[in-house]
C-alpha positions, 0 to 999 in steps of 0.5 A: 334209884335216886331218880325213882325216889324223886318221882315217887315223891312227885307223885306222892306231892302231886296226888293230894293237889289233884285231889284237892283240886277237884274237891274244890271244882269249880273254881272258875267259869265254865263253858258248855259247848253246843255243837249247833247254831243259836235257837235250835232245840239243843241250844234252847235246852242248854241256855235255861239250863246253863242258868240253873247250873250257874246257881247250883254251882256258884260259878258263870257257866257259859254257853258257846255255839260250835256249829258244823258237820251235824254237830261233830264240830262242837263234839269234837272240840269237847273230846280234845279239850282237858279233862278238868270239867271246865268245858262240857258238851250238851249232846244230841242223837245226831253227833252221839248216836247216828253219826258213829254207827253211821260211820261218819269221819272222825265221829267221837265215840261218846263212851270212848272220847267223851265222858257221859255226865247225865241225861238232861232232857229227852221227849218223844216224836210226834207223827202228824197227818195233814188234815185231808189225809183219810186216816184218823189214827195210826192203824188207819194210816198204816192200812192206807199205806199198805193200799198205796205202796209208796204213794204216802209222803212222810216228811223229815228234818233232813236225812240221817236225823231222827224224825228220818230214822223214825219213819224208817223204822215204822216203815219197817215195823209196820211192813209199810213203804213211805216215800220220804221227804227230806227238809232243811229242818222241821220248822221248814216241813211245817208249811208243806204239812199244813198245805197238804204238800206232804201227807205226814211228819215225824217231828218234836212235840214243841214244833207240831204240838201248837198246831195240833191245838190249833186244828191244822194238823192231826196227831196219829201218835207219840213214840213213846211207852208212856203218854206225855204230860205234854199231850196226854191224849195222844195215844202212844205207838207202844199202846197202839201195838209198836212197843219197838216204835219209841224214838226219843230226841234227847240232850245229854251232858258229856264231858272230855275222857279222862275228867275226874270221876268226882267232878262228873258226879259233882256235875250230875248232881248239880244238873239234877238240882238246876232241873228242880229249879222252877225257872228252869223246868218252866223254860223246859216245859215251854220247848216240850222237853222233859227233864231227865236228869241220870248220872254217868252210869245211866247215861252210858246205858242210855246210849248204848240202848240208842246205839243198838236201836239204830244201828240195824236200821242205819244199816238196812237203809245203808245210811252212811254219813261221810 
């Protein structure tokens, strides 16, 4: 009985202390883990956002790159971190959606091993074709592919990437067969698209729009249900008859599972404030990322929807990531 009273007293004393710690959070520098190398899309979003969070929270926010295994090394690191709000990950479709759906070894479940905080930004993919291709719009591209099954080469940033799955989904929805040509990143595919060695490419707006604007390649569509303010003249796949072809590259903030809800809510509010910062908004606009702050519940629903979209595609093509 005496030991039970002591245990209850310990809990009673600890709970107010924990509550005070949550109310005072953050009291020291924070780390945002980017599970990819410096200079990539996720890193380019994380760095201006970290600066905006520093201003919003009044504490340093350090970006730490932990690349490896398609983003799984850094994601696993955060999943194993203390759930105290001082270590979070900037996630993206690869480690958060595609890897778990494709059976990747030790891929953390983003809704169990991690705690969703908020969406940071997202952007649709763009379908662009080499300037010499005899297709002036998406309907013409589909007609050409039907007339020449397997003859059109469509590049992507690599096997199992969002552009690869966009290609597979387009083929399924349009009833066409395209030859997939994987590259080590979108940048590596651009010279071949410009030179006509591949016929088409799915890629981020930030990578393709400058080439479209300069006339070196042609844009057929963006994979969205609403036109992008970055490219308002380019039609969406939804308006062109493919409402299911909505493909987004996103960046999201997640914490270790077990992080107290008040900290998640406070961090989501700080992120929303950071995304309203004109300097942060301008930095994201330069790389084609559209701010999309939300909250823990919204991000959880968003990730479930992404998994529901891509899991059937991944099963159909037999994609397995060991």
